[in-house]
C-alpha positions, 0 to 999 in steps of 0.5 A: 464531470459525469458521463453524458448520454449523447444521441448521434443522428447521422445518416451516413453510416461511417460518420455516425460510427466515427462520432460514436466511437469518439464520444466513448473515448471521451468517456461518454455514452453514445446511442445512434440513429440513422433516421428521423423516426429512430431519432425520435424514438430514441429521444422519447425513450432514452435519458439524454443530455446532448443530441448531435443531429445532422441537418441534412438526413436523408429525406428529412431536414435535421431542423424538423427533427430538433423541432420535434425532439422539443416537443417530447417530455424531456426535449426541453433539457436536451442540448441540441447541436446541428452538425452540417457542412454548411457555415453560412449565417442563413443555415446558422439562423435557421438552426438557431430558430429550430431550437439548436444550442450549438452548431459544429461544421463538419468534419467535426473536430475533437475539440468541437465535440469536447466543447458541447460535451463540456457545455453547461447543461440545458435547463429548458425553455 
């Protein structure tokens, strides 16, 4: 499997750093963003396979970030993964409606990250 390019969108510095280190330790490339605007810039400028997006970004809803990423040229092919401390059905439904492909409840365990890294690539649409 070729290394994937992963965007981490997380406003908690420690969580963002740990996720980035894990992704790189698993043999992939990681870029990170602490804000919605940084995430959208990265999604528009950087070839990405996967984006891990915190649903509760400071001042911004991660679902809004997902909807905006889907609007950029490459946005249809990026696998979007919601990261959240909530696992209720409403949160899952809201994330799916916003365009997320997968859902990981925090704290994100290595096996969950590996599963989304190994998932079939998104082909768009």
